[in-house]
C-alpha positions in Angstrom: -59.0 37.6 52.1 -55.5 38.8 52.5 -53.4 37.0 55.0 -55.6 33.9 54.9 -54.2 30.8 53.3 -56.0 27.8 52.2 -54.6 24.6 53.6 -52.9 22.7 50.8 -54.6 19.6 49.6 -52.9 16.4 51.1 -50.0 15.0 49.1 -49.0 11.3 49.1 -46.0 12.4 51.3 -48.4 13.7 53.9 -49.3 10.1 54.9 -49.1 9.4 58.6 -46.6 6.9 59.8 -43.4 8.1 58.2 -40.5 8.6 60.7 -37.5 6.9 62.1 -38.2 3.2 62.8 -41.2 3.0 60.3 -41.3 -0.1 58.1 -41.9 1.2 54.5 -42.1 -0.1 50.9 -40.6 2.0 48.2 -42.9 2.6 45.2 -42.6 4.5 41.9 -44.5 7.7 41.4 -45.3 9.7 38.3 -43.2 12.5 39.6 -39.4 12.7 40.2 -37.6 10.1 42.2 -35.3 7.1 41.8 -36.9 4.1 40.0 -36.4 1.0 42.3 -36.7 -2.6 41.0 -39.2 -4.8 42.8 -40.5 -2.1 45.3 -38.0 -2.9 48.1 -38.9 -2.9 51.8 -36.8 -1.3 54.5 -36.8 0.7 57.7 -36.4 4.5 58.0 -33.2 5.1 59.9 -32.7 8.9 59.5 -34.0 12.0 57.8 -32.7 12.4 54.3 -29.8 14.6 53.3 -29.9 18.4 53.7 -30.4 18.9 50.0 -33.9 17.4 50.3 -35.0 18.5 53.8 -35.2 22.3 53.3 -34.7 24.6 56.2 -33.6 22.8 59.4 -36.4 22.4 61.9 -39.1 23.6 59.6 -41.7 21.1 58.4 -41.4 17.5 57.7 -38.4 16.0 55.8 -39.0 15.6 52.1 -36.8 12.5 52.1 -35.7 9.7 54.4 -32.7 7.4 54.7 -34.0 3.8 54.3 -32.1 0.7 55.3 -33.3 -2.1 53.1 -34.1 -5.6 54.3 -32.5 -7.2 51.3 -30.0 -5.5 48.9 -31.9 -3.2 46.6 -31.3 -2.3 43.0 -32.5 0.5 40.7 -34.4 -0.3 37.5 -31.3 0.7 35.5 -29.2 -2.0 37.2 -27.3 0.1 39.8 -26.7 -1.5 43.2 -26.8 -3.4 45.4 -27.7 -0.8 48.0 -28.0 -1.5 51.7 -29.4 1.9 52.3 -30.5 5.0 50.3 -32.1 8.4 50.5 -35.7 8.1 49.2 -38.3 10.8 48.6 -41.2 10.7 51.1 -43.7 10.5 48.3 -42.2 7.2 47.3 -42.6 5.6 50.8 -45.7 3.7 51.8 -45.8 2.7 55.5 -46.5 -1.1 55.9 -47.4 -3.1 58.9 -45.0 -5.9 59.9 -46.3 -9.5 59.7 -47.7 -10.7 63.1 -45.6 -13.2 65.0 -46.9 -16.7 64.4 -45.1 -18.1 67.5 -47.4 -18.7 70.5 
């Protein structure tokens, strides 16, 4: 009873595969977060800023710095951005296309 905690239900940001070097697509969510035009693709290059991470060394980052493949714009027209801090819940890991050279 007391002292026992239920494990939280998995959130979209609990998806495996997020970390430095991961190829990701930025998607819109119903909750907070920047609205990006065209669901840009990029690579995670660093954890997000301290204002999003929480206590240093505790848990997973709530945001990541993403370097975009092509310049990205927000839906309200801001940009171009070469990189941006994006909430984890907006990032979907994707697999790179296989090499076609043999």
